[in-house]
C-alpha positions in Angstrom: -7.6 -4.7 24.5 -6.2 -2.6 21.6 -8.2 0.5 20.6 -8.7 0.7 16.8 -7.9 4.3 15.7 -8.5 3.9 11.9 -11.2 6.0 10.4 -11.7 3.8 7.3 -12.4 0.0 6.9 -9.4 -1.8 5.6 -9.7 -4.4 2.8 -7.5 -7.3 1.6 -6.5 -6.8 -2.0 -6.1 -9.5 -4.6 -2.6 -11.0 -4.8 -1.7 -9.1 -7.9 -2.3 -5.6 -6.5 0.8 -3.4 -6.2 1.9 0.1 -5.1 4.8 2.1 -6.5 5.7 5.0 -4.1 8.0 7.8 -5.1 9.5 9.0 -8.3 13.3 8.6 -8.9 13.8 5.1 -7.5 10.3 4.1 -6.3 9.5 1.6 -3.5 7.5 -1.1 -5.3 5.6 -3.7 -3.3 2.6 -5.9 -2.9 -0.3 -4.3 -1.1 -1.0 -5.9 2.3 -4.2 -3.9 3.0 -5.9 -0.8 1.7 -8.7 1.6 2.6 -10.1 5.0 1.4 -7.6 6.5 3.9 -4.4 4.7 3.1 -2.6 1.5 2.4 0.1 -0.8 3.8 2.6 -2.6 1.5 5.7 -4.7 1.7 8.8 -4.1 -0.5 12.3 -5.3 -0.9 14.6 -3.1 1.1 17.4 -1.2 -0.6 19.5 1.3 1.3 19.4 3.8 -1.6 15.6 4.2 -1.6 14.3 7.7 -0.8 12.5 8.2 2.5 10.5 11.4 1.7 7.6 12.0 4.0 5.4 13.5 1.2 5.0 11.8 -2.1 2.7 10.2 -4.7 1.7 6.6 -5.1 0.5 4.6 -8.1 -1.8 1.6 -7.5 -1.9 -1.0 -10.2 -2.9 -4.6 -11.0 -0.6 -7.0 -12.8 -1.3 -8.1 -15.5 -4.7 -6.3 -15.4 -5.0 -2.9 -17.0 -6.1 -1.1 -13.8 -3.8 1.8 -12.9 -4.5 4.6 -10.5 -1.6 7.1 -10.7 -0.4 10.0 -8.7 -2.3 9.6 -5.4 -1.0 12.2 -3.0 0.1 10.6 0.2 2.5 10.7 3.1 4.5 8.0 4.8 3.2 7.1 8.2 5.6 4.3 9.0 8.4 2.3 7.3 9.6 -0.6 9.4 11.6 -3.8 9.0 9.5 -7.0 8.6 10.4 -10.1 10.5 10.2 -13.2 8.2 7.7 -14.7 10.7 5.4 -11.7 10.6 5.0 -11.5 6.8 2.2 -13.1 4.9 4.4 -13.0 1.8 7.0 -15.7 1.1 9.5 -13.2 -0.4 10.1 -11.8 3.1 11.5 -15.1 4.2 14.5 -14.8 1.9 15.4 -11.1 1.4 15.3 -8.0 3.6 11.8 -6.7 3.5 10.1 -3.6 5.0 6.5 -2.7 5.5 5.4 0.9 4.6 2.2 2.5 5.7 0.9 5.5 3.8 -2.0 7.9 4.3 -3.8 9.3 1.3 -4.1 13.1 1.3 -6.6 15.4 -0.3 -8.0 13.1 -2.9 -9.8 14.8 -5.8 -13.2 13.5 -6.9 -11.8 11.4 -9.8 -9.2 9.8 -7.6 -11.7 9.0 -4.9 -14.0 7.5 -7.5 -11.2 5.3 -8.9 -10.0 4.2 -5.5 -13.6 3.2 -4.5 -13.8 1.3 -7.8 -10.6 -0.5 -6.9 -11.9 -1.4 -3.4 -15.1 -2.8 -4.8 -13.6 -4.8 -7.7 -10.1 -5.8 -6.6 -10.4 -6.7 -2.9 -11.5 -10.0 -1.4 -12.8 -9.0 2.0 -12.5 -6.9 5.1 -9.5 -7.1 7.3 -10.8 -7.3 10.9 -7.6 -7.1 12.9 
């Protein structure tokens, strides 16, 4: 039996929820799951992307007007995705990676906006 170490409940976002991570050439991908403590997303791999451990993330909905910018975070993992392990059809045709980030030192406004996102743009709790 696997011991769950996460401190926060993870949620499944709507299909049109995205994260942009980094500044110069950001990693841009669809959110796989999200919580008050961090998020996981898949993006198309390109060898020239930055792999900084500390960075900021933007969460946004497309085509909705929701945008939560400059969330301080750090990368926890960044691994290749097997086409069979991805819930997204894109991963079956192009090299895809899954990146996990941990949110760091959220101010009150960012915490409030993130909670709003979780309440309004997620469809359920991810149990495993």
